[in-house]
C-alpha positions as a printed NumPy array, in Angstrom:
array([[150.406, 125.92 , 112.49 ],
       [149.565, 129.337, 111.053],
       [148.316, 127.779, 107.809],
       [145.354, 126.091, 109.469],
       [143.682, 129.329, 110.688],
       [144.206, 130.91 , 107.253],
       [142.573, 127.952, 105.546],
       [139.677, 128.065, 108.004],
       [139.205, 131.787, 107.364],
       [139.241, 131.222, 103.598],
       [136.733, 128.364, 103.794],
       [134.463, 130.435, 106.036],
       [134.732, 133.325, 103.566],
       [133.805, 131.03 , 100.658],
       [130.814, 129.702, 102.608],
       [129.59 , 133.245, 103.245],
       [130.02 , 134.147,  99.569],
       [128.08 , 131.084,  98.428],
       [125.343, 131.727, 100.993],
       [125.044, 135.304,  99.737],
       [124.512, 134.154,  96.137],
       [122.752, 130.784,  96.532],
       [119.53 , 130.192,  98.437],
       [116.931, 127.486,  98.777],
       [113.352, 128.332,  99.692],
       [110.486, 125.833, 100.021],
       [107.829, 126.626,  97.442],
       [110.186, 128.467,  95.078],
       [111.721, 126.488,  92.214],
       [110.692, 123.28 ,  93.982],
       [112.949, 124.124,  96.91 ],
       [116.028, 123.57 ,  94.754],
       [119.139, 125.681,  95.327],
       [118.894, 128.788,  93.165],
       [120.547, 132.104,  92.575],
       [119.388, 134.515,  95.286],
       [116.655, 136.813,  94.038],
       [116.051, 134.755,  90.891],
       [114.163, 131.623,  89.932],
       [117.226, 130.331,  88.077],
       [118.41 , 127.158,  89.78 ],
       [121.918, 125.857,  90.222],
       [120.729, 122.926,  88.12 ],
       [119.841, 125.318,  85.264],
       [123.31 , 126.863,  85.385],
       [124.925, 123.413,  85.453],
       [122.957, 122.247,  82.399],
       [123.668, 125.404,  80.43 ],
       [127.37 , 125.314,  81.268],
       [128.194, 121.609,  81.374],
       [125.803, 120.107,  78.838],
       [125.101, 122.969,  76.461],
       [128.615, 124.388,  76.546],
       [127.675, 127.969,  77.391],
       [130.376, 130.073,  78.98 ],
       [129.798, 131.954,  82.215],
       [129.831, 135.207,  80.218],
       [127.141, 133.895,  77.843],
       [124.943, 132.836,  80.757],
       [125.367, 136.268,  82.376],
       [124.462, 138.109,  79.188],
       [121.476, 135.924,  78.373],
       [119.892, 135.848,  81.837],
       [120.966, 139.156,  83.405],
       [123.201, 137.606,  86.047],
       [126.576, 138.642,  87.419],
       [129.699, 136.563,  86.99 ],
       [129.801, 136.161,  90.771],
       [126.312, 134.623,  90.735],
       [127.151, 132.209,  87.91 ],
       [130.461, 131.149,  89.432],
       [128.818, 130.719,  92.85 ],
       [126.216, 128.452,  91.22 ],
       [128.954, 126.467,  89.494],
       [130.919, 126.162,  92.747],
       [127.773, 124.929,  94.502],
       [127.159, 122.475,  91.659],
       [130.679, 121.04 ,  91.844],
       [130.344, 120.667,  95.632],
       [127.014, 118.805,  95.203],
       [127.557, 117.294,  91.763],
       [126.317, 113.746,  92.43 ],
       [123.073, 114.964,  93.986],
       [122.343, 117.537,  91.258],
       [123.275, 115.14 ,  88.429],
       [120.95 , 112.544,  89.951],
       [118.137, 115.116,  89.99 ],
       [118.784, 115.963,  86.329],
       [118.69 , 112.272,  85.374],
       [115.452, 111.703,  87.308],
       [113.798, 114.649,  85.581],
       [114.97 , 113.463,  82.155],
       [113.592, 109.972,  82.87 ],
       [110.263, 111.473,  83.956],
       [110.032, 113.55 ,  80.768],
       [110.859, 110.505,  78.612],
       [108.19 , 108.464,  80.384],
       [105.608, 111.229,  79.908],
       [106.445, 111.464,  76.208],
       [105.812, 107.742,  75.81 ],
       [102.534, 107.87 ,  77.705],
       [101.238, 111.066,  76.132],
       [101.296, 111.22 ,  72.35 ],
       [102.017, 114.596,  70.812],
       [ 98.868, 116.311,  69.534],
       [100.958, 118.17 ,  66.962],
       [102.507, 114.946,  65.662],
       [ 99.043, 113.388,  65.344],
       [ 97.751, 116.395,  63.397],
       [100.765, 116.348,  61.078],
       [100.261, 112.649,  60.382],
       [ 96.609, 113.238,  59.568],
       [ 97.505, 116.137,  57.283],
       [100.034, 114.002,  55.412],
       [ 97.435, 111.276,  54.923],
       [ 94.913, 113.845,  53.731],
       [ 92.419, 113.383,  56.53 ]])
């Protein structure tokens, strides 16, 4: 019976820690969860870590974050993985659609230069 209160205390502590490092504000970063005091979203951290293979230390060094902030973002990501992954996929689909609908001006200029126009 004593284990249950200890687990509840630990979970409450973890919630407080995450709330201290992760915030979501309408109008900032599209309202997405982000590292408190920064415009770096949990989604950014997830992409850099999971898809690009950057370590937490590399992310800290490159973006001026603490390990606590990066690990809090990763913990938040793993707790909300399906939702955040869905958001990433939707954004990638939108970008792909825009690329198809909007030809690259640079690519057009390079093609003209190769043809001598």
